[in-house]
TORLUM-404167 format. One record per residue: x, y, z of N, C-alpha, C in turn; residue in three letters; residue number from 1. Coordinates in Angstrom, 1 decimal. Example, Ala and Ser with C-alpha at 12.3 -4.5 7.8 and 13.67 -1.06 7.14 Angstrom:
! TORLUM-404167
- 13.2|-5.7|7.8|12.3|-4.5|7.8|13.2|-3.3|7.8|ala|1
- 12.8|-2.2|7.1|13.7|-1.1|7.1|12.9|0.0|7.9|ser|2
END
This chain:
! TORLUM-404167
- 19.4|-8.8|0.7|19.1|-7.4|0.4|20.4|-6.6|0.4|unk|1
- 20.6|-5.9|-0.7|21.8|-5.1|-0.8|23.1|-5.9|-0.6|unk|2
- 23.0|-7.2|-1.0|24.2|-8.1|-0.9|24.4|-8.6|0.5|unk|3
- 23.6|-8.2|1.5|23.7|-8.7|2.9|23.0|-10.0|3.1|unk|4
- 23.5|-10.8|4.0|22.9|-12.0|4.4|22.3|-11.9|5.8|unk|5
- 21.3|-12.7|6.1|20.6|-12.6|7.3|20.5|-14.0|7.9|unk|6
- 20.7|-14.2|9.2|20.5|-15.5|9.9|19.0|-15.5|10.3|unk|7
- 18.2|-16.2|9.6|16.7|-16.2|9.8|16.4|-17.5|10.6|unk|8
- 15.6|-17.3|11.6|15.2|-18.5|12.4|13.7|-18.8|12.2|unk|9
- 13.0|-17.8|11.6|11.5|-18.1|11.5|11.0|-17.2|10.3|unk|10
- 10.1|-17.9|9.5|9.4|-17.2|8.4|7.9|-17.4|8.7|unk|11
- 7.2|-16.3|8.7|5.7|-16.4|8.9|5.0|-16.0|7.7|unk|12
- 4.0|-16.8|7.3|3.2|-16.5|6.1|1.8|-16.2|6.7|unk|13
- 1.3|-15.0|6.3|0.0|-14.5|6.8|-1.0|-14.6|5.7|unk|14
- -1.4|-15.8|5.4|-2.4|-16.1|4.3|-3.7|-15.4|4.4|unk|15
- -4.3|-15.3|5.6|-5.6|-14.8|5.8|-5.7|-13.4|6.3|unk|16
- -4.5|-12.7|6.4|-4.5|-11.3|6.8|-4.7|-11.0|8.3|unk|17
- -4.5|-12.0|9.2|-4.7|-11.7|10.6|-3.6|-11.0|11.2|unk|18
- -2.4|-11.0|10.6|-1.2|-10.3|11.2|-1.0|-9.0|10.5|unk|19
- -1.1|-8.9|9.2|-0.8|-7.8|8.4|-2.1|-7.4|7.6|unk|20
- -2.5|-6.1|7.7|-3.7|-5.6|6.9|-3.2|-5.4|5.5|unk|21
- -3.5|-6.3|4.6|-3.1|-6.2|3.2|-3.6|-4.9|2.6|unk|22
- -4.9|-4.6|2.7|-5.4|-3.3|2.1|-4.8|-2.1|2.7|unk|23
- -4.6|-2.1|4.0|-3.9|-0.9|4.6|-2.5|-0.7|4.1|unk|24
- -1.8|-1.8|3.9|-0.4|-1.8|3.4|-0.3|-1.4|1.9|unk|25
- -1.1|-2.0|1.1|-0.9|-1.9|-0.4|-1.9|-1.0|-1.1|unk|26
- -3.1|-0.6|-0.5|-4.1|0.1|-1.2|-3.6|1.5|-1.7|unk|27
- -2.9|2.3|-0.8|-2.4|3.6|-1.2|-1.3|3.4|-2.3|unk|28
- -0.5|2.5|-2.1|0.7|2.3|-3.0|0.1|1.9|-4.4|unk|29
- -0.9|1.0|-4.5|-1.4|0.6|-5.7|-2.2|1.8|-6.4|unk|30
- -2.9|2.5|-5.6|-3.6|3.7|-6.2|-2.7|4.7|-6.8|unk|31
- -1.6|5.0|-6.1|-0.6|5.9|-6.5|0.1|5.4|-7.8|unk|32
- 0.4|4.1|-7.9|1.0|3.6|-9.1|0.1|3.7|-10.3|unk|33
- -1.2|3.4|-10.1|-2.2|3.5|-11.1|-2.3|4.9|-11.6|unk|34
- -2.4|5.8|-10.7|-2.5|7.3|-11.0|-1.3|7.7|-11.8|unk|35
- -0.1|7.3|-11.4|1.1|7.7|-12.2|1.1|7.1|-13.6|unk|36
- 0.6|5.8|-13.7|0.6|5.1|-15.0|-0.4|5.8|-15.9|unk|37
- -1.6|6.2|-15.4|-2.6|6.9|-16.2|-2.1|8.2|-16.7|unk|38
- -1.3|8.9|-15.8|-0.8|10.2|-16.2|0.3|10.0|-17.3|unk|39
- 1.1|9.0|-17.2|2.2|8.7|-18.1|1.6|8.4|-19.5|unk|40
- 0.5|7.6|-19.6|0.0|7.2|-20.9|-1.1|8.1|-21.3|unk|41
- -1.3|9.2|-20.6|-2.4|10.2|-20.9|-3.7|9.5|-21.1|unk|42
- -4.1|8.8|-20.0|-5.3|8.0|-20.1|-6.6|8.9|-20.1|unk|43
- -7.6|8.4|-20.7|-8.9|9.1|-20.7|-9.5|9.1|-19.3|unk|44
- -10.4|10.1|-19.1|-11.1|10.1|-17.8|-11.9|8.9|-17.5|unk|45
- -12.4|8.2|-18.5|-13.2|7.0|-18.3|-12.3|5.9|-17.7|unk|46
- -11.1|5.8|-18.2|-10.1|4.8|-17.8|-9.7|5.1|-16.3|unk|47
- -9.5|6.3|-16.0|-9.0|6.7|-14.7|-10.1|6.5|-13.6|unk|48
- -11.4|6.5|-14.0|-12.4|6.2|-13.1|-12.4|4.8|-12.7|unk|49
END
């Protein structure tokens, strides 16, 4: 990240969402991105729904 290196001892994969709430983390970000995209392409109200 930014050209830096990290000495990593452990990587954890949270396949079933027991450690990180996927929807809590990404839901708002995805909705905001979709809203910006619809605004940018002047989407119809039907598409925005």
